[in-house]
C-alpha positions as CSV (number, residue, x, y, z in Angstrom):
1,M,9.7,-7.9,-14.3
2,G,13.3,-8.0,-13.1
3,Q,14.6,-6.8,-9.8
4,Q,16.8,-4.3,-11.5
5,G,15.7,-0.8,-10.6
6,M,13.6,-1.8,-7.6
7,G,16.0,-0.4,-5.0
8,D,17.2,-3.0,-2.5
9,M,17.0,-0.5,0.3
10,L,13.3,0.2,-0.3
11,R,10.3,-1.8,1.1
12,Y,7.1,-2.0,-0.9
13,T,3.7,-2.7,0.7
14,G,0.5,-3.1,-1.3
15,V,-3.1,-3.2,0.2
16,D,-6.3,-4.0,-1.7
17,V,-9.7,-4.9,-0.4
18,T,-10.1,-7.7,-3.0
19,E,-8.3,-11.0,-2.1
20,R,-8.0,-12.0,-5.8
21,Y,-6.0,-8.8,-6.6
22,V,-3.7,-9.3,-3.6
23,E,-3.0,-12.9,-4.7
24,N,-2.3,-11.8,-8.2
25,C,0.2,-9.2,-6.9
26,K,1.9,-11.8,-4.6
27,K,2.4,-14.1,-7.6
28,R,3.6,-11.3,-9.9
29,W,6.1,-9.9,-7.3
30,A,7.1,-13.2,-5.8
31,A,10.8,-12.7,-6.8
32,Y,11.0,-9.5,-4.7
33,T,11.9,-10.1,-1.0
34,N,11.2,-6.4,-0.3
35,A,7.6,-6.4,-1.4
36,E,4.5,-7.6,0.5
37,F,0.8,-7.5,-0.2
38,R,-2.1,-7.6,2.2
39,C,-5.9,-7.7,1.9
40,G,-7.4,-4.9,3.8
41,S,-9.7,-1.8,3.8
42,A,-8.6,1.8,3.7
43,K,-11.0,2.3,6.5
44,E,-8.9,0.1,8.8
45,L,-5.4,0.0,7.7
46,P,-3.2,-2.4,9.7
47,F,-0.2,0.0,10.1
48,Q,1.2,2.2,12.8
49,D,1.0,6.0,12.3
50,K,3.7,7.4,10.1
51,A,4.9,3.9,9.0
52,F,5.6,5.0,5.5
53,D,7.7,7.7,3.8
54,I,5.6,7.7,0.6
55,V,2.0,6.6,0.0
56,F,0.7,6.0,-3.6
57,N,-3.0,5.7,-4.2
58,S,-4.5,4.5,-7.5
59,G,-8.2,4.4,-8.0
60,M,-9.4,4.1,-4.4
61,L,-10.6,7.6,-3.5
62,I,-13.4,7.5,-6.0
63,H,-15.1,4.8,-3.9
64,I,-15.1,6.7,-0.6
65,D,-17.7,9.1,0.5
66,D,-15.3,11.6,2.1
67,P,-11.9,11.1,0.6
68,G,-10.4,14.2,2.4
69,R,-11.4,12.9,5.8
70,R,-10.1,9.4,5.0
71,L,-6.7,10.8,3.9
72,R,-6.4,12.9,7.0
73,S,-7.2,10.1,9.3
74,S,-5.3,7.3,7.4
75,R,-2.8,5.4,9.5
76,G,0.7,4.9,8.1
77,L,0.8,8.1,6.1
78,P,4.2,9.7,5.5
79,V,6.2,11.3,8.2
80,D,6.1,15.1,8.5
81,S,8.9,16.8,6.7
């Protein structure tokens, strides 16, 4: 994976509850200074409110009892437009 197309002005943050997945991402994206990965739970995200402009979710909501409530209460969700 090359840095071309990543967008130097963007910052990427990944969170996963599984430490192994986080470590794999850190290794795979090591060349990108604008990407960081953390181990954490969607139930207690370590971010301030409205910390992100865009949030992408892949495969997490199927593991949560009330995904709508979780999304509404998630910290760091995009700013209001």
